[in-house]
C-alpha positions in Angstrom: 88.8 96.3 107.2 89.0 99.8 105.8 90.9 101.0 108.9 93.2 98.0 108.9 94.2 99.0 105.3 95.4 102.4 106.7 97.9 100.8 109.0 101.3 101.8 107.8 102.9 99.0 109.7 101.7 96.6 107.2 103.5 98.3 104.3 107.1 97.9 103.1 108.3 101.5 102.8 111.9 100.3 101.9 111.0 98.6 98.6 113.5 99.5 96.0 114.5 98.7 92.4 112.7 99.3 89.2 109.3 97.8 90.2 109.5 99.7 93.6 109.8 103.0 91.7 106.8 102.2 89.4 104.6 100.5 92.2 105.7 103.0 95.0 104.2 101.7 98.2 104.1 105.0 99.9 102.4 106.7 96.9 99.9 103.9 96.8 99.3 104.1 100.5 98.5 107.8 100.6 96.3 107.5 97.5 94.5 104.8 99.5 94.2 107.3 102.4 92.7 109.9 100.3 90.2 107.4 99.1 89.7 106.3 102.7 88.6 109.8 103.7 85.3 108.9 102.0 85.3 105.7 104.0 86.0 107.5 107.2 83.0 109.9 106.5 80.8 106.8 105.8 82.1 105.3 109.1 81.1 108.4 111.1 77.8 108.4 109.2 77.2 104.8 110.1 78.3 105.7 113.8 75.7 108.4 113.8 73.0 106.1 112.5 73.9 103.5 115.2 73.7 106.2 117.9 70.3 107.3 116.6 69.1 103.8 116.6 70.2 103.3 120.2 68.5 106.5 121.3 65.2 105.2 119.5 65.7 101.9 121.3 66.0 103.7 124.7 62.8 105.6 124.0 61.1 102.2 123.5 62.7 100.6 126.4 61.6 103.3 128.7 58.0 102.9 127.6 58.3 99.2 128.0 59.8 99.4 131.5 57.0 101.9 132.5 54.5 99.3 131.2 56.1 96.4 133.1 56.1 98.4 136.3 52.4 99.3 136.0 51.6 95.7 135.2 53.6 94.5 138.3 51.8 96.9 140.5 48.5 95.7 139.2 49.6 92.0 139.7 50.6 92.8 143.3 47.1 94.1 144.0 45.5 91.0 142.3 47.7 88.7 144.5 46.7 90.5 147.6 43.0 90.1 146.7 43.7 86.4 145.8 45.4 85.8 149.2 42.4 87.4 151.0 40.0 85.2 149.0 42.2 82.1 149.8 42.0 82.8 153.5 38.3 83.4 153.4 37.8 80.1 151.6 40.0 78.3 154.1 38.0 79.7 156.9 34.8 78.6 155.4 36.2 75.2 154.6 37.3 74.7 158.2 33.8 76.0 159.4 32.2 73.4 157.1 34.3 70.6 158.4 33.3 71.5 162.0 29.7 71.7 160.9 29.9 68.2 159.5 29.1 69.3 156.0 29.3 66.6 153.4 32.9 65.8 152.4 31.9 65.8 148.8 30.8 69.4 148.9 34.0 70.5 150.8 36.1 68.6 148.1 34.4 70.3 145.3 35.2 73.7 147.0 38.9 72.7 147.4 39.3 71.3 143.9 37.1 73.6 141.8 37.7 77.0 143.7 40.7 76.9 146.0 43.0 74.9 143.8 42.4 77.2 140.6 42.7 80.2 142.8 46.1 79.2 144.2 47.2 78.4 140.6 46.2 81.8 139.6 48.1 83.4 142.4 51.2 81.4 141.7 51.1 82.4 138.1 50.8 86.1 139.0 53.7 85.7 141.4 55.8 84.2 138.5 54.7 87.0 136.2 55.8 89.5 138.9 59.3 87.9 138.9 59.5 87.8 135.2 58.5 91.4 135.0 61.0 92.3 137.6 63.7 90.6 135.6 62.5 92.2 132.5 62.6 95.7 134.2 66.2 95.0 135.3 67.3 93.7 131.8 65.8 96.6 130.0 67.3 99.0 132.5 70.8 97.5 131.9 70.4 97.5 128.2 69.2 101.1 128.3 72.3 102.2 130.5 74.6 100.2 128.2 73.0 102.1 125.2 73.9 105.4 126.8 77.4 104.3 127.3 77.5 103.2 123.6 76.1 106.6 122.5 78.8 108.4 124.5 81.4 106.0 123.0 80.1 107.0 119.5 80.9 110.6 120.4 84.3 109.8 121.7 85.1 107.8 118.7 84.0 110.7 116.4 86.0 113.3 118.5 89.1 111.2 119.4 89.5 108.0 117.4 88.9 109.5 114.0 91.3 112.4 114.8 94.0 110.0 116.0 93.5 108.0 112.9 94.2 111.1 110.7 97.1 112.2 112.9 98.6 108.7 112.6 98.5 108.9 108.9 100.1 112.3 108.9 102.9 111.1 111.2 103.5 108.2 108.8 103.8 110.7 105.9 106.3 112.8 108.0 108.3 109.7 108.8 108.5 108.8 105.1 109.7 112.3 104.3 112.4 111.8 106.9 113.4 108.5 105.2 113.7 110.4 101.9 116.1 112.7 103.4 118.1 110.0 105.0 118.3 108.2 101.6 119.5 111.5 100.0 122.3 111.9 102.7 123.3 108.3 102.2 123.5 108.7 98.3 125.7 111.9 98.9 128.0 110.0 101.2 128.3 107.2 98.8 129.1 109.5 95.9 131.7 111.4 98.0 133.3 108.2 98.9 133.5 107.4 95.1 134.9 110.7 94.3 137.6 110.4 97.0 138.6 106.9 95.9 138.9 108.2 92.2 141.1 111.1 93.1 143.3 109.0 95.4 143.9 106.6 92.6 144.8 109.5 90.2 147.1 111.0 92.9 148.8 107.7 93.2 149.2 107.4 89.3 150.5 110.9 89.0 152.7 110.8 92.0 156.0 111.0 90.4 155.1 114.0 88.3 153.7 115.7 91.4 156.9 115.1 93.3 159.0 116.4 90.4 156.8 119.4 89.9 156.9 120.1 93.7 160.7 120.0 93.7 160.9 122.4 90.8 158.6 124.8 92.5 160.2 124.7 95.9 158.8 127.3 98.3 161.1 129.1 100.8 161.1 127.5 104.2 161.2 131.0 105.8 157.9 131.9 104.0 156.3 128.6 105.0 157.5 129.2 108.7 156.0 132.7 108.8 152.7 131.4 107.1 152.7 128.6 109.7 153.1 130.9 112.6 150.4 133.2 111.3 148.0 130.2 110.9 148.8 129.1 114.4 148.2 132.6 115.7 144.9 132.7 113.9 143.9 129.5 115.3 144.8 130.6 118.8 142.9 133.9 118.4 139.8 132.0 117.3 140.1 129.6 120.3 140.5 132.7 122.7 137.5 134.4 121.1 135.2 131.3 121.6 136.3 131.1 125.3 135.7 134.7 125.9 132.3 134.8 124.2 130.9 131.8 126.0 129.8 133.8 129.2 128.2 136.4 127.0 126.3 133.8 125.1 125.0 132.3 128.4 123.9 135.8 129.5 122.0 136.1 126.2 120.4 132.7 126.6 119.2 133.7 130.2 118.0 136.9 129.0 116.0 135.4 126.1 114.6 132.8 128.5 113.4 135.6 130.9 111.8 137.4 128.0 110.1 134.2 126.7 108.7 133.7 130.3 107.2 137.2 130.5 106.0 136.8 127.0 104.2 133.5 127.9 102.6 135.2 130.9 101.1 137.8 128.6 100.0 135.1 126.0 98.3 133.1 128.8 96.5 136.2 130.1 95.3 136.9 126.6 94.0 133.4 126.2 92.2 133.5 129.6 90.6 136.9 128.7 89.6 135.4 125.3 87.9 132.4 126.9 86.1 134.8 129.5 84.9 137.0 126.6 83.3 134.1 124.8 
């Protein structure tokens, strides 16, 4: 919930008007983010606690797996012993039948000795299967715990950093929006000024015409001035055309210098890593 509150996509950055200035959504957002720094620290602390808990669980799970393995080995030995006893009793029962031993005595052996023995062997076999399932389950849980512990480290090193970066990007975008609004306001004010001056020009048109006739400028002077202006424009155009190749040469030279400089910087960084 705390991280969801930091999503800038849920805020209206375009809110305007009197209430928009008082309850500035962006200002409130970044105030919220500053408070959320504490929440982020708590999230990291909570992740660390969870990671430590999983590590402790794994220690317990390893001990339990070892216990189940030892118990399973013991059960397997007991089952082998039970099978040997079962075979020995079967042999004795068959021998008793051949020796015409009373059926009642043989039945007692089968019901009171062989039957409970086989029940016990079956129970131990079931316990082995259950233990094996337990070992597999505990092993899977322990492996998943390891993945979660690594996930905690990734979250601390990557996710939290990305969260901070995302908020900073939102701040930069808002600053861009402010500049765009200023440009828009400037254009609107400029249009208003142009409209006002045009209206004034129209109203004072007759006076301007009269004044311009009274202060007539010599056509020859205008012609000379016009020719000079055209020549100046032509000179500027020629200069730009002539300087373009030199500009390209400068760009190529700076590019080569930057490439050589980058090699030196890379070498310094490699040497620095080696020295550490």
